[in-house]
NUROMI-457633 format. One record per residue (C-alpha): x, y, z; residue in one letter. Coordinates in nm, 3 decimals. Layout:
// residues N
{x: X y: Y z: Z res: A}
...
//
This chain:
// residues 297
{x: -1.202 y: 0.263 z: -1.760 res: M}
{x: -1.193 y: 0.635 z: -1.680 res: I}
{x: -1.513 y: 0.766 z: -1.590 res: N}
{x: -1.428 y: 1.139 z: -1.648 res: S}
{x: -1.674 y: 1.368 z: -1.438 res: S}
{x: -1.508 y: 1.689 z: -1.410 res: L}
{x: -1.746 y: 1.940 z: -1.439 res: H}
{x: -1.736 y: 2.122 z: -1.132 res: L}
{x: -2.048 y: 2.308 z: -1.148 res: D}
{x: -2.216 y: 1.990 z: -1.204 res: A}
{x: -2.330 y: 1.906 z: -0.871 res: R}
{x: -2.507 y: 2.106 z: -0.579 res: P}
{x: -2.336 y: 2.353 z: -0.358 res: E}
{x: -2.100 y: 2.200 z: -0.083 res: A}
{x: -2.302 y: 1.959 z: 0.133 res: M}
{x: -2.620 y: 2.071 z: 0.071 res: E}
{x: -2.762 y: 1.752 z: 0.049 res: D}
{x: -2.727 y: 1.691 z: 0.387 res: V}
{x: -2.802 y: 1.965 z: 0.613 res: P}
{x: -2.582 y: 2.023 z: 0.959 res: G}
{x: -2.274 y: 1.882 z: 0.827 res: V}
{x: -1.928 y: 2.075 z: 0.783 res: C}
{x: -1.928 y: 2.212 z: 0.445 res: E}
{x: -1.563 y: 2.230 z: 0.352 res: L}
{x: -1.530 y: 2.130 z: 0.017 res: P}
{x: -1.302 y: 1.859 z: -0.067 res: L}
{x: -1.177 y: 1.939 z: -0.427 res: T}
{x: -0.794 y: 1.979 z: -0.480 res: R}
{x: -0.755 y: 1.782 z: -0.172 res: A}
{x: -0.501 y: 1.447 z: -0.174 res: I}
{x: -0.673 y: 1.195 z: 0.054 res: V}
{x: -0.529 y: 0.885 z: 0.230 res: Q}
{x: -0.816 y: 0.633 z: 0.159 res: Y}
{x: -0.876 y: 0.287 z: 0.400 res: R}
{x: -0.959 y: -0.052 z: 0.322 res: D}
{x: -1.327 y: -0.001 z: 0.386 res: V}
{x: -1.306 y: 0.147 z: 0.041 res: H}
{x: -1.154 y: -0.104 z: -0.150 res: E}
{x: -1.329 y: -0.305 z: -0.348 res: V}
{x: -1.032 y: -0.544 z: -0.456 res: E}
{x: -0.896 y: -0.821 z: -0.227 res: N}
{x: -0.743 y: -0.731 z: 0.136 res: A}
{x: -0.429 y: -0.503 z: 0.013 res: G}
{x: -0.612 y: -0.377 z: -0.242 res: G}
{x: -0.512 y: -0.380 z: -0.648 res: R}
{x: -0.121 y: -0.375 z: -0.724 res: I}
{x: -0.174 y: -0.051 z: -0.923 res: R}
{x: -0.333 y: 0.170 z: -0.635 res: D}
{x: -0.155 y: 0.332 z: -0.381 res: I}
{x: -0.438 y: 0.436 z: -0.180 res: G}
{x: -0.361 y: 0.812 z: -0.203 res: L}
{x: -0.558 y: 1.036 z: -0.452 res: A}
{x: -0.637 y: 1.370 z: -0.536 res: L}
{x: -0.988 y: 1.427 z: -0.513 res: V}
{x: -1.142 y: 1.576 z: -0.862 res: L}
{x: -1.497 y: 1.688 z: -0.709 res: E}
{x: -1.543 y: 1.737 z: -0.358 res: G}
{x: -1.848 y: 1.932 z: -0.323 res: R}
{x: -2.066 y: 1.662 z: -0.278 res: Y}
{x: -2.162 y: 1.559 z: 0.051 res: A}
{x: -2.195 y: 1.170 z: -0.036 res: A}
{x: -1.954 y: 1.107 z: -0.281 res: S}
{x: -1.605 y: 1.209 z: -0.426 res: A}
{x: -1.446 y: 1.151 z: -0.743 res: D}
{x: -1.096 y: 1.110 z: -0.718 res: V}
{x: -0.771 y: 0.968 z: -0.915 res: V}
{x: -0.555 y: 0.714 z: -0.769 res: D}
{x: -0.208 y: 0.883 z: -0.786 res: L}
{x: -0.092 y: 0.487 z: -0.853 res: G}
{x: -0.278 y: 0.399 z: -1.125 res: S}
{x: -0.446 y: 0.689 z: -1.210 res: A}
{x: -0.754 y: 0.519 z: -1.263 res: D}
{x: -1.098 y: 0.738 z: -1.147 res: V}
{x: -1.282 y: 0.611 z: -0.828 res: K}
{x: -1.605 y: 0.700 z: -0.620 res: Q}
{x: -1.483 y: 0.732 z: -0.262 res: L}
{x: -1.784 y: 0.731 z: -0.018 res: D}
{x: -1.728 y: 0.987 z: 0.215 res: L}
{x: -1.912 y: 0.848 z: 0.522 res: S}
{x: -1.649 y: 0.650 z: 0.586 res: H}
{x: -1.299 y: 0.753 z: 0.701 res: E}
{x: -1.083 y: 0.959 z: 0.485 res: L}
{x: -0.768 y: 1.093 z: 0.579 res: V}
{x: -0.690 y: 1.457 z: 0.418 res: V}
{x: -0.288 y: 1.478 z: 0.341 res: L}
{x: -0.246 y: 1.717 z: 0.180 res: D}
{x: -0.404 y: 2.005 z: -0.081 res: W}
{x: -0.288 y: 2.029 z: -0.447 res: A}
{x: -0.271 y: 2.334 z: -0.650 res: Y}
{x: -0.505 y: 2.494 z: -0.866 res: E}
{x: -0.309 y: 2.421 z: -1.169 res: P}
{x: -0.230 y: 2.067 z: -1.058 res: T}
{x: -0.616 y: 1.960 z: -1.050 res: L}
{x: -0.660 y: 2.129 z: -1.398 res: E}
{x: -0.363 y: 1.985 z: -1.540 res: H}
{x: -0.473 y: 1.631 z: -1.396 res: A}
{x: -0.774 y: 1.705 z: -1.581 res: A}
{x: -0.676 y: 1.758 z: -1.887 res: D}
{x: -0.452 y: 1.475 z: -1.893 res: L}
{x: -0.760 y: 1.262 z: -1.809 res: L}
{x: -0.999 y: 1.408 z: -2.086 res: R}
{x: -0.676 y: 1.310 z: -2.361 res: D}
{x: -0.623 y: 0.946 z: -2.150 res: A}
{x: -1.025 y: 0.908 z: -2.199 res: A}
{x: -1.032 y: 1.064 z: -2.568 res: S}
{x: -0.676 y: 0.932 z: -2.725 res: H}
{x: -0.625 y: 0.621 z: -2.475 res: G}
{x: -0.323 y: 0.635 z: -2.189 res: R}
{x: 0.027 y: 0.700 z: -2.305 res: D}
{x: 0.177 y: 0.667 z: -1.956 res: G}
{x: 0.176 y: 1.065 z: -1.897 res: E}
{x: -0.102 y: 1.045 z: -1.680 res: L}
{x: 0.050 y: 0.745 z: -1.468 res: E}
{x: 0.353 y: 0.965 z: -1.447 res: R}
{x: 0.213 y: 1.306 z: -1.381 res: F}
{x: 0.028 y: 1.112 z: -1.091 res: C}
{x: 0.308 y: 0.940 z: -0.932 res: F}
{x: 0.502 y: 1.284 z: -0.954 res: R}
{x: 0.219 y: 1.436 z: -0.751 res: V}
{x: 0.203 y: 1.134 z: -0.497 res: A}
{x: 0.566 y: 1.180 z: -0.421 res: L}
{x: 0.601 y: 1.550 z: -0.416 res: R}
{x: 0.281 y: 1.541 z: -0.138 res: A}
{x: 0.450 y: 1.291 z: 0.044 res: I}
{x: 0.790 y: 1.467 z: 0.072 res: E}
{x: 0.575 y: 1.823 z: 0.164 res: R}
{x: 0.396 y: 1.649 z: 0.488 res: V}
{x: 0.740 y: 1.456 z: 0.542 res: G}
{x: 0.727 y: 1.086 z: 0.753 res: F}
{x: 0.445 y: 1.077 z: 1.003 res: S}
{x: 0.216 y: 0.815 z: 1.148 res: P}
{x: -0.013 y: 0.964 z: 0.873 res: L}
{x: 0.203 y: 0.893 z: 0.558 res: T}
{x: 0.358 y: 0.550 z: 0.717 res: R}
{x: 0.076 y: 0.369 z: 0.572 res: P}
{x: 0.123 y: 0.496 z: 0.249 res: T}
{x: 0.515 y: 0.466 z: 0.234 res: L}
{x: 0.450 y: 0.130 z: 0.348 res: L}
{x: 0.186 y: 0.032 z: 0.064 res: R}
{x: 0.430 y: 0.171 z: -0.213 res: I}
{x: 0.723 y: -0.013 z: -0.074 res: G}
{x: 0.538 y: -0.352 z: -0.041 res: F}
{x: 0.407 y: -0.277 z: -0.403 res: R}
{x: 0.718 y: -0.285 z: -0.504 res: D}
{x: 0.810 y: -0.658 z: -0.340 res: V}
{x: 0.518 y: -0.791 z: -0.476 res: C}
{x: 0.587 y: -0.639 z: -0.820 res: R}
{x: 0.952 y: -0.835 z: -0.798 res: D}
{x: 0.826 y: -1.177 z: -0.644 res: L}
{x: 0.480 y: -1.241 z: -0.750 res: D}
{x: 0.314 y: -0.983 z: -1.019 res: L}
{x: -0.045 y: -1.010 z: -1.070 res: H}
{x: -0.373 y: -0.795 z: -0.974 res: E}
{x: -0.334 y: -0.797 z: -0.632 res: A}
{x: -0.096 y: -0.666 z: -0.393 res: T}
{x: 0.000 y: -0.995 z: -0.237 res: A}
{x: 0.194 y: -1.288 z: -0.257 res: V}
{x: 0.104 y: -1.615 z: -0.323 res: R}
{x: 0.259 y: -1.930 z: -0.157 res: L}
{x: 0.200 y: -2.285 z: -0.240 res: A}
{x: 0.282 y: -2.509 z: 0.050 res: L}
{x: 0.213 y: -2.826 z: -0.125 res: G}
{x: -0.050 y: -3.002 z: -0.261 res: G}
{x: -0.358 y: -2.764 z: -0.282 res: S}
{x: -0.272 y: -2.548 z: 0.010 res: R}
{x: -0.217 y: -2.238 z: -0.087 res: V}
{x: -0.179 y: -1.904 z: 0.092 res: V}
{x: -0.194 y: -1.518 z: 0.046 res: R}
{x: 0.039 y: -1.320 z: 0.204 res: I}
{x: -0.080 y: -0.946 z: 0.213 res: H}
{x: 0.022 y: -0.609 z: 0.398 res: M}
{x: -0.232 y: -0.442 z: 0.671 res: D}
{x: -0.091 y: -0.109 z: 0.614 res: Y}
{x: -0.311 y: 0.047 z: 0.908 res: D}
{x: -0.192 y: -0.244 z: 1.166 res: A}
{x: 0.163 y: -0.262 z: 1.029 res: N}
{x: 0.148 y: -0.636 z: 0.972 res: A}
{x: 0.192 y: -0.877 z: 0.704 res: L}
{x: -0.122 y: -1.115 z: 0.683 res: T}
{x: -0.092 y: -1.457 z: 0.592 res: V}
{x: -0.464 y: -1.587 z: 0.494 res: R}
{x: -0.427 y: -1.955 z: 0.529 res: T}
{x: -0.748 y: -2.170 z: 0.341 res: P}
{x: -0.897 y: -2.316 z: 0.696 res: T}
{x: -0.886 y: -2.247 z: 1.047 res: A}
{x: -0.677 y: -2.524 z: 1.137 res: H}
{x: -0.297 y: -2.474 z: 1.269 res: R}
{x: -0.001 y: -2.538 z: 1.007 res: D}
{x: 0.304 y: -2.670 z: 1.184 res: P}
{x: 0.513 y: -2.621 z: 0.912 res: S}
{x: 0.400 y: -2.276 z: 0.816 res: L}
{x: 0.421 y: -2.168 z: 1.170 res: E}
{x: 0.793 y: -2.279 z: 1.175 res: T}
{x: 0.859 y: -2.120 z: 0.833 res: A}
{x: 0.724 y: -1.763 z: 0.930 res: L}
{x: 0.938 y: -1.780 z: 1.291 res: A}
{x: 1.267 y: -1.856 z: 1.077 res: A}
{x: 1.164 y: -1.627 z: 0.802 res: A}
{x: 1.104 y: -1.349 z: 1.020 res: F}
{x: 1.296 y: -1.410 z: 1.341 res: P}
{x: 1.317 y: -1.088 z: 1.504 res: A}
{x: 0.947 y: -1.028 z: 1.483 res: W}
{x: 0.653 y: -1.107 z: 1.693 res: D}
{x: 0.453 y: -1.397 z: 1.490 res: V}
{x: 0.108 y: -1.469 z: 1.580 res: R}
{x: -0.155 y: -1.714 z: 1.457 res: R}
{x: -0.492 y: -1.543 z: 1.383 res: I}
{x: -0.826 y: -1.762 z: 1.551 res: V}
{x: -1.127 y: -1.686 z: 1.338 res: P}
{x: -1.448 y: -1.679 z: 1.553 res: P}
{x: -1.578 y: -1.994 z: 1.359 res: S}
{x: -1.404 y: -2.282 z: 1.263 res: V}
{x: -1.602 y: -2.283 z: 0.926 res: A}
{x: -1.415 y: -1.943 z: 0.831 res: Q}
{x: -1.043 y: -1.902 z: 0.715 res: A}
{x: -0.741 y: -1.845 z: 0.967 res: G}
{x: -0.415 y: -1.769 z: 0.886 res: G}
{x: -0.114 y: -1.584 z: 1.057 res: Y}
{x: 0.027 y: -1.232 z: 1.145 res: Q}
{x: 0.343 y: -1.115 z: 1.146 res: V}
{x: 0.384 y: -0.767 z: 1.296 res: R}
{x: 0.620 y: -0.515 z: 1.221 res: L}
{x: 0.815 y: -0.311 z: 1.485 res: P}
{x: 0.665 y: 0.052 z: 1.463 res: L}
{x: 0.886 y: 0.256 z: 1.218 res: S}
{x: 0.959 y: 0.600 z: 1.338 res: L}
{x: 1.163 y: 0.719 z: 1.013 res: S}
{x: 1.151 y: 0.685 z: 0.686 res: L}
{x: 1.470 y: 0.493 z: 0.688 res: G}
{x: 1.320 y: 0.217 z: 0.943 res: E}
{x: 1.055 y: 0.176 z: 0.676 res: L}
{x: 1.314 y: 0.136 z: 0.424 res: R}
{x: 1.452 y: -0.112 z: 0.647 res: D}
{x: 1.147 y: -0.298 z: 0.711 res: Q}
{x: 1.069 y: -0.330 z: 0.386 res: V}
{x: 1.392 y: -0.472 z: 0.293 res: T}
{x: 1.370 y: -0.769 z: 0.603 res: R}
{x: 0.958 y: -0.802 z: 0.473 res: V}
{x: 1.146 y: -0.883 z: 0.096 res: R}
{x: 1.432 y: -1.109 z: 0.281 res: T}
{x: 1.152 y: -1.310 z: 0.463 res: G}
{x: 0.914 y: -1.377 z: 0.172 res: L}
{x: 1.201 y: -1.509 z: -0.041 res: I}
{x: 1.322 y: -1.741 z: 0.233 res: R}
{x: 0.950 y: -1.879 z: 0.218 res: L}
{x: 0.944 y: -1.897 z: -0.137 res: I}
{x: 1.256 y: -2.040 z: -0.145 res: G}
{x: 1.182 y: -2.340 z: 0.121 res: R}
{x: 0.806 y: -2.416 z: -0.018 res: F}
{x: 0.890 y: -2.346 z: -0.410 res: E}
{x: 1.262 y: -2.386 z: -0.486 res: P}
{x: 1.200 y: -2.381 z: -0.874 res: A}
{x: 1.031 y: -2.057 z: -0.849 res: R}
{x: 1.310 y: -1.950 z: -0.643 res: M}
{x: 1.519 y: -1.987 z: -0.939 res: R}
{x: 1.282 y: -1.800 z: -1.167 res: Q}
{x: 1.246 y: -1.533 z: -0.958 res: V}
{x: 1.652 y: -1.472 z: -0.890 res: E}
{x: 1.670 y: -1.481 z: -1.256 res: Q}
{x: 1.408 y: -1.201 z: -1.311 res: H}
{x: 1.544 y: -0.970 z: -1.038 res: V}
{x: 1.918 y: -1.044 z: -1.153 res: D}
{x: 1.821 y: -0.949 z: -1.496 res: T}
{x: 1.584 y: -0.604 z: -1.425 res: F}
{x: 1.697 y: -0.527 z: -1.066 res: G}
{x: 1.503 y: -0.479 z: -0.722 res: E}
{x: 1.209 y: -0.192 z: -0.746 res: R}
{x: 1.321 y: 0.094 z: -0.459 res: E}
{x: 1.034 y: 0.346 z: -0.523 res: T}
{x: 1.099 y: 0.432 z: -0.196 res: L}
{x: 1.462 y: 0.533 z: -0.240 res: A}
{x: 1.331 y: 0.792 z: -0.451 res: R}
{x: 1.170 y: 0.999 z: -0.205 res: I}
{x: 1.343 y: 1.232 z: -0.018 res: R}
{x: 1.384 y: 1.281 z: 0.331 res: D}
{x: 1.425 y: 1.597 z: 0.432 res: T}
{x: 1.349 y: 1.524 z: 0.813 res: G}
{x: 1.599 y: 1.501 z: 1.094 res: E}
{x: 1.585 y: 1.233 z: 1.350 res: V}
{x: 1.761 y: 1.071 z: 1.657 res: A}
{x: 1.933 y: 0.742 z: 1.560 res: C}
{x: 1.862 y: 0.427 z: 1.730 res: T}
{x: 2.065 y: 0.132 z: 1.764 res: V}
{x: 1.912 y: -0.228 z: 1.892 res: S}
{x: 2.030 y: -0.324 z: 2.190 res: I}
{x: 1.833 y: -0.646 z: 2.255 res: G}
{x: 1.783 y: -0.965 z: 2.054 res: R}
{x: 1.888 y: -0.784 z: 1.711 res: G}
{x: 2.245 y: -0.766 z: 1.862 res: T}
{x: 2.280 y: -1.067 z: 1.992 res: A}
{x: 2.259 y: -1.229 z: 1.638 res: H}
{x: 2.486 y: -0.971 z: 1.547 res: G}
{x: 2.282 y: -0.708 z: 1.408 res: D}
{x: 2.398 y: -0.380 z: 1.540 res: D}
{x: 2.301 y: -0.177 z: 1.224 res: T}
{x: 2.234 y: 0.189 z: 1.301 res: V}
{x: 1.892 y: 0.320 z: 1.168 res: H}
//
């Protein structure tokens, strides 16, 4: 549902309602919003990318934004952490507002979503790969994996372990780790073995909740990528590991996934981003080389 609040003169002057705070208006800012702003399941909605264009940001308590993945209008609480990644030009904001009004009046035709995603990709390219853009890039890459392996509303892959045991695997973008949520706090030896086999080069840890009444799980920690190329490689390894898990626990589903990918191909949104930064290449000389992995990143 589109909530169009695009009359920029309708609200008070910048930060008038909260005296003594920074009076920088956020209108036109491209912001990265964190998990605290998510009202959906962990990992966020599959349609969102966690990067948004601020439509109206002069009000101290909240800002109206359009997510640059889903093109849905949201209201972000400005008392929580936001990262200002870039600034859009005034014509970009005006065109986005026009498209939102058209979509509200005549329904969506895809033009709004395509425009918003182009804005996101160009902003990421201008800023370049950095610790600030890494979480958004990881979310975009993992979103592709989820769409290929388990398309539903949440950015997560569900895995049936047998019987009534079902786990959800999502990406913690800020922690740079896969999180595997289990129904109980107890250890699952078969899942532990499967995770170690699916991600042999990465650190797999058990999540121990403060109470046995709470759900537990596991965490697969990814190495910290230092370039877009390394992050693409990590997303590929995540995809491969998840495919191994599905093949191990749900072979019938694995055949369906293979047919789907063979027909439509793998989504590779990160390949559309031009990487203009020059970084030194690194070559693994540790455990990866011992297993025949001498790929230059």
